[in-house]
Structure formats: C-alpha cells, structure tokens
C-alpha angles and dihedrals in degrees: 000000000000129000118255126186124233099216121197113228137253091045121223094013128122089214120105117277112264096186143349135239133199114232138174119233092265091055101256116138117252098206105006093235141095124238122215093220135033091234092057090052091049091050092049091051092051092048088055090052098253132130107239120216119197128206122260091190134039098236104051135198114194090207093060111078090195088070094061141056133184115264 
C-alpha cells in the first residue's frame, strides 16, 4: 500500500475547495479524475489499495508531514 494525497482543488487558492484529486507524492494523478467530495476521493483511494492522506492546511506541501493526516 502506498500513500496517496487527497488534494483540494483549486490548488494554491484561498477559495473553498470545489473538488478533490488523488495524487502521488511526485504530483502525478492516481486516477486522472476529480471527485466532488473528499470522502469519495478517500473511498476511491482505499478501493485501489492505497492509504489516503488528507490535508490539514489549505496550501499543502507533500514533503511536510505536518500538512497531512491519515484519513
């Protein structure tokens, strides 16, 4: 099982998240699609056998473990 990141979209914006994407640590998309809710993204990651990590902060850095928590 590898970690995947549930990224809020749009990235780098202070606006509310409108959707979520699953990404690997190097930024590549896991599924190539956006999910309307964070829970749907988490469920998809689990079905694929990954460990989803969700953001603790709005502007995330995948290299900073303080920005993420296990879903």
